[in-house]
LUMGU-174042 format. One record per residue (C-alpha): residue in three letters; x, y, z. Coordinates in steps of 0.1 Angstrom, whole numbers, padded with zeros to 4 digits, always signed. Each point is the difference from the previous one (the first is absolute). Example, Ala and Ser with C-alpha at 12.3 -4.5 7.8 and 13.67 -1.06 7.14 Angstrom:
ala+0123-0045+0078 ser+0014+0034-0007 
This chain:
unk+0235+0298+0085 unk+0036-0012+0004 unk+0009-0021+0030 unk+0024+0026+0013 unk-0030+0025+0002 unk-0015-0021+0028 unk+0029+0005+0024 unk-0011+0034+0014 unk-0038-0007-0001 unk-0022-0016+0026 unk-0014-0032-0016 unk-0031-0019+0009 unk-0008-0035-0014 unk-0038-0002-0004 unk-0011-0036+0000 unk+0022-0028+0013 unk-0008-0029-0022 unk+0024-0017-0024 unk+0008+0033-0019 unk+0002+0021+0032 unk+0024-0025+0016 unk+0022+0001-0031 unk+0000+0038+0001 unk+0010-0001+0037 unk+0028-0025-0006 unk+0013+0020-0030 unk+0001+0033+0019 unk+0015-0015+0031 unk+0029-0014-0019 unk+0007+0034-0016 unk-0007+0021+0030 unk+0008-0022+0031 unk-0002+0030+0024 unk-0032+0016-0014 unk-0032-0001+0020 unk-0027-0013-0022 unk-0038+0001+0006 unk-0022-0029-0006 unk-0038+0004-0002 unk-0024-0029-0003 unk-0036-0008+0009 unk+0011-0032+0016 unk+0002+0005+0038 unk+0023-0029+0010 unk+0027+0007-0025 unk+0035-0011+0012 unk+0032+0017-0014 unk+0031-0014+0016 unk+0024+0029-0006 unk+0009+0033+0016 unk-0003+0036-0014 unk-0037-0005-0010 unk-0031+0019+0009 unk-0032-0021-0002 unk-0035+0013-0007 unk-0024-0029+0002 unk-0037-0007+0002 unk-0031+0020-0010 unk+0017+0034+0002 unk+0030-0010-0021 unk-0006+0028-0025 unk+0005+0028+0025 unk+0037-0005-0004 unk+0001+0013-0036 unk+0001+0036+0010 unk+0033-0005+0019 unk+0021-0011-0030 unk+0016+0016-0031 unk-0003-0031-0021 unk-0024-0030+0001 unk+0008-0032-0019 unk-0035-0014-0004 unk-0008-0037-0006 unk-0024-0007-0029 unk-0027-0016+0022 unk-0006+0031+0021 unk-0032+0018-0014 unk+0006+0032-0019 unk-0032+0018+0008 unk+0003+0003+0038 unk+0000+0037+0010 unk+0035-0002+0016 unk+0014-0018-0031 unk-0015+0025-0024 unk+0014+0029+0020 unk+0035-0015-0001 unk-0002-0005-0037 unk-0010+0037-0005 unk+0030+0009+0022 unk+0023-0020-0022 unk+0011-0022+0029 unk-0009-0034-0014 unk+0023-0021-0021 unk+0002-0038-0006 unk+0025-0028-0004 unk-0007+0000-0038 unk+0008+0037-0004 unk+0032-0003+0021 unk+0010-0031-0020 unk-0007+0016-0034 unk+0022+0030+0009 unk+0029-0020+0013 unk+0003-0032-0021 unk+0032+0004-0021 unk-0011-0022-0030 unk-0031-0003-0021 unk-0034-0008+0014 unk-0027-0020-0018 unk-0033+0008+0017 unk-0031-0022-0006 unk-0035+0009+0010 unk-0036-0009-0009 unk-0030-0012+0019 unk+0008-0036-0010 unk+0030-0018-0014 unk+0028+0020+0018 unk+0017-0029+0018 unk+0001-0023-0030 unk+0013+0027-0023 unk+0026+0011+0025 unk+0011-0036+0006 unk+0003-0006-0038 unk+0020+0032-0006 unk+0024-0009+0029 unk+0005-0035-0014 unk+0006+0012-0035 unk+0026+0026+0011 unk+0017-0026+0023 unk+0002-0026-0027 unk+0015+0026-0023 unk+0028+0006+0025 unk-0013+0033+0013 unk+0005+0007+0038 unk-0037+0004+0009 unk-0019+0001+0033 unk-0038-0008+0004 unk-0016+0022+0027 unk-0029+0022+0011 unk-0036-0010+0004 unk+0009-0036-0009 unk+0012-0005+0036 unk+0035+0015+0003 unk+0001+0036+0013 unk+0023+0022-0021 unk+0022+0021+0024 unk+0023-0027+0013 unk+0009-0007-0037 unk+0018+0033-0002 unk+0029-0013+0021 unk+0028-0008-0024 unk-0021+0006-0032 unk+0020+0010-0031 unk-0007+0019-0032 unk-0001-0031-0022 unk-0027-0016+0021 unk-0037-0001-0009 unk-0028+0003+0025 unk-0032-0018-0011 unk-0027+0014+0022 unk-0036-0010+0003 unk-0019+0031+0010 unk-0035+0003+0015 unk-0022+0031-0003 unk+0006+0006+0037 unk+0038+0000-0005 unk-0004+0024-0030 unk-0024+0024+0017 unk+0015+0035+0003 unk+0033-0012-0017 unk+0019+0028-0017 unk+0024-0022-0019 unk-0005-0027-0026 unk+0022-0030-0010 unk+0020+0001-0032 unk-0020-0029-0014 unk-0037-0001+0010 unk-0024-0028-0007 unk-0037+0007+0002 unk-0022-0031-0004 unk-0036+0009+0008 unk-0021+0021+0022 unk-0033-0014+0014 unk-0021+0014+0029 unk+0017-0012+0032 unk+0008+0013+0035 unk-0030+0022-0001 unk-0001-0002+0038 unk+0034+0017+0001 unk-0004+0026-0028 unk-0029+0024-0004 unk-0008-0012-0034 unk+0014-0018-0031 unk+0015+0032-0013 unk+0022+0004+0031 unk+0010-0036-0002 unk+0010+0004-0037 unk+0020+0031+0007 unk+0020-0019+0026 unk+0008-0026-0026 unk+0008+0027-0026 unk+0030+0012+0022 unk+0020-0029-0014 unk+0002+0020-0033 unk-0007+0036+0010 unk+0036+0011+0007 unk+0017-0020-0027 unk+0023+0019-0025 unk+0005-0004-0037 unk+0029-0024+0007 unk-0023-0024+0019 unk-0024-0028-0012 unk-0036-0007+0006 unk-0013-0035-0009 unk-0038+0004+0001 unk-0032-0020-0007 unk-0014+0019-0030 unk-0034-0018+0003 unk-0007+0016+0033 unk-0017+0034-0004 unk+0012+0014+0034 unk+0035-0010-0008 unk-0001+0014-0035 unk-0008+0034+0015 unk+0029-0003+0025 unk+0024-0010-0028 unk-0012+0029-0021 unk+0013+0025+0026 unk+0033-0018+0005 unk+0033+0013-0014 unk+0016-0034+0000 unk+0007-0022-0030 unk-0033-0019-0004 unk-0002-0038-0006 unk-0036-0011-0004 unk-0010-0036+0007 unk-0033-0019-0005 unk-0013-0033+0012 unk-0027-0016+0021 unk+0001-0002+0038 unk+0024-0030+0000 unk+0023+0012-0028 unk+0010+0035+0013 unk+0026-0012+0024 unk+0020-0017-0027 unk-0005+0028-0025 unk+0013+0025+0025 unk+0029-0021+0011 unk+0010-0006-0036 unk-0001+0038-0007 unk+0022+0007+0030 unk+0024-0027-0010 unk+0004+0016-0034 unk+0007+0034+0016 unk+0030-0017+0016 unk+0009-0018-0033 unk-0006-0034+0014 unk-0002-0026-0028 unk-0034-0014-0008 unk+0014-0035+0006 unk+0007+0008+0036 unk-0034+0017+0005 unk-0020-0030-0014 unk+0020-0025+0020 unk-0010+0018+0032 unk-0036+0000-0011 unk+0002-0038-0007 unk+0014-0008+0034 unk-0021+0024+0020 unk-0025-0020+0021 unk-0020+0030+0012 unk-0005+0014+0035 unk-0022-0016+0026 unk-0036+0011+0004 unk-0003+0012-0036 unk-0023-0024-0019 unk+0021-0028+0016 unk-0011-0035-0008 unk-0002-0019+0034 unk-0008-0033-0016 unk-0028-0024-0008 unk-0017-0017+0030 unk-0030-0023-0002 unk-0003+0009-0037 unk-0003+0038+0008 unk+0028+0024-0011 unk+0007+0028+0025 unk+0016+0034-0009 unk+0013+0024+0026 unk-0003+0036-0013 unk+0001+0016+0035 unk+0017+0031-0013 unk-0030+0008-0022 unk-0012+0028+0023 unk-0020+0020-0026 unk-0028-0010-0023 unk+0021+0005-0032 unk+0025-0027+0012 unk-0028-0024+0008 unk-0017+0006-0034 unk+0033-0007-0017 unk+0004-0032+0019 unk-0036-0012-0009 unk+0007+0008-0037 unk+0034-0017+0001 unk-0013-0033+0015 unk-0032+0000-0020 unk-0031-0021+0003 unk+0015-0026+0024 unk-0003+0025+0029 unk-0030-0014+0019 unk+0007+0014+0035 unk+0015+0033+0010 unk+0009+0016+0033 unk-0007+0037+0002 unk+0000+0028+0026 unk+0021+0016+0027 unk+0009+0035+0013 unk-0021+0028-0014 unk+0020+0028-0017 unk-0030+0017-0016 unk+0005-0018-0034 unk-0028-0006-0025 unk-0008-0037-0007 unk-0025+0005-0029 unk+0023-0012-0027 unk+0011-0030+0020 unk-0037-0009+0006 unk-0005+0002-0038 unk+0029-0023-0007 unk-0011-0025+0026 unk-0035-0001-0016 unk+0015-0004-0034 unk+0022-0029+0010 unk-0008-0036+0009 unk+0006+0006+0037 unk-0026-0020+0020 unk+0012+0006+0036 unk+0011+0032+0017 unk+0016-0002+0034 unk+0000+0035+0017 unk+0022+0014+0027 unk-0008+0031+0021 unk-0004+0029-0004 unk-0002+0006-0038 unk-0015-0035-0005 unk-0035+0014+0006 unk+0007+0030-0022 unk+0011-0023-0029 unk-0030-0023+0004 unk-0024+0030-0001 unk+0016+0011-0032 unk-0004-0035-0015 unk-0037-0002+0010 unk-0007+0035-0013 unk+0015-0007-0033 unk-0014-0034-0005 unk-0034+0014-0010 unk-0018-0030+0012 unk+0022-0025-0018 unk+0013-0031+0017 unk+0025+0008+0028 unk+0031-0019+0011 unk-0002-0017+0034 unk+0015+0023+0027 unk+0015-0006+0034 unk+0011+0025+0026 unk+0030-0011+0021 unk+0023+0016+0025 unk+0030-0024-0001 unk+0021-0018-0027 unk-0006-0035+0014 unk-0037+0002-0006 unk+0005+0016-0034 unk+0022-0029-0012 unk-0024-0026+0014 unk-0029+0016-0020 unk+0022+0001-0031 unk+0006-0038+0003 unk-0037-0006+0006 unk-0014+0020-0029 unk+0027-0001-0027 unk-0003-0027-0026 unk+0030-0022-0012 unk+0018+0015-0029 unk-0009+0036+0011 unk+0020+0028+0016 unk-0003+0016+0034 unk+0016+0035-0001 unk+0010+0021+0030 unk+0000+0036-0015 unk-0018+0022+0024 unk+0000+0034-0018 unk+0005+0016+0034 unk+0028+0006+0025 unk+0005-0026+0026 unk-0001+0019+0033 unk-0036-0007+0010 unk+0008-0035+0014 unk+0036-0007-0012 unk+0033+0017+0009 unk+0009+0005-0037 unk-0003-0016-0034 unk+0029-0024+0009 unk-0019-0014+0030 unk-0031-0003-0020 unk+0017-0019-0028 unk+0020-0022+0023 unk-0031-0010+0020 unk-0018-0008-0033 unk+0029-0023-0011 unk+0001-0016+0035 unk-0037-0009+0001 unk-0001-0011-0037 unk+0028-0025+0008 unk-0015-0010+0034 unk-0035-0008-0013 unk+0010-0015-0033 unk+0022-0027-0014 unk+0020+0006-0032 unk-0015-0019-0029 
């Protein structure tokens, strides 16, 4: 959908978080006299502008039937009756779809259950160091539509894309990067298949002129790649290697010299909350892996850090994910203390007990705040060992998000311990 096609259509912005506000700002600049609808569950929303119709509170979805086009924010559930009806009527679009159809240059799209942000950041840095006019945007924190202002054909958009942003998309980027697909967001999608299909949209509409960089060791991704018409570039690597392998492959597509690519790798310090070493305090080394919101990420962290991991913090918001493999890894490791957050903490512990078959179990502690969790870690972790925050669950049960969880962990680690 081209921007000019919006002029004579009634438009509703569904969801007024960061992305919804960006959509509103973008449309208001282009169509200063157009009346725009805003629909949001939040009752006390304030919009200081004229020519707006607000639909707020518990009945916010009733407004959908009054509009020709609905720009839906990713966080709004897809399986509410009103939403499903609007999808069937072809009314719903997204920032991502509008952006894909209007960006004048090339788009590098990156998705995967884990590793998206690091991969996108590395690709952006490689292109930038090579002198390419590149922009980093999308799920990494910068909504895409405002980037259309003044964009030119020689500019590259490096977009981190979530499954929510890709859902129902009918256009794919010219260069797609598909890292991994693990069970996630099963409270949002009906099942793993539907989640995978959303991710697959990053490659589904590519042409023979496009490129697909894909993890050939992932069975689900191999099947997606098999159906793709794009030029295929397979990559392999363990959990912590894929980001660099993918970034290197994209760099080569743009003919960036290897010297530049490896200089970026050498100087890249990593992003916060991704197996981030906080420091050593009272002889204990603390790692903040707050973004490990699925079991596979936590398993990878345990394997990476090895037998020095003595204490681990697990649990959080329940997204209907299976923790059996995580429990096996915990029992196989040298972990002696498990600190468990609600609500999946209990679920994880039951899996550990069930799979222990009467063998010795680690100590376990149920907590409902980070301060108590860190105090327990100091009390029960021996000098020379590691305490790892890697919860294998989303953060929303008692934390606002993974950033708050990780920042609180670092705060209390430093508060209760002195650097050795």
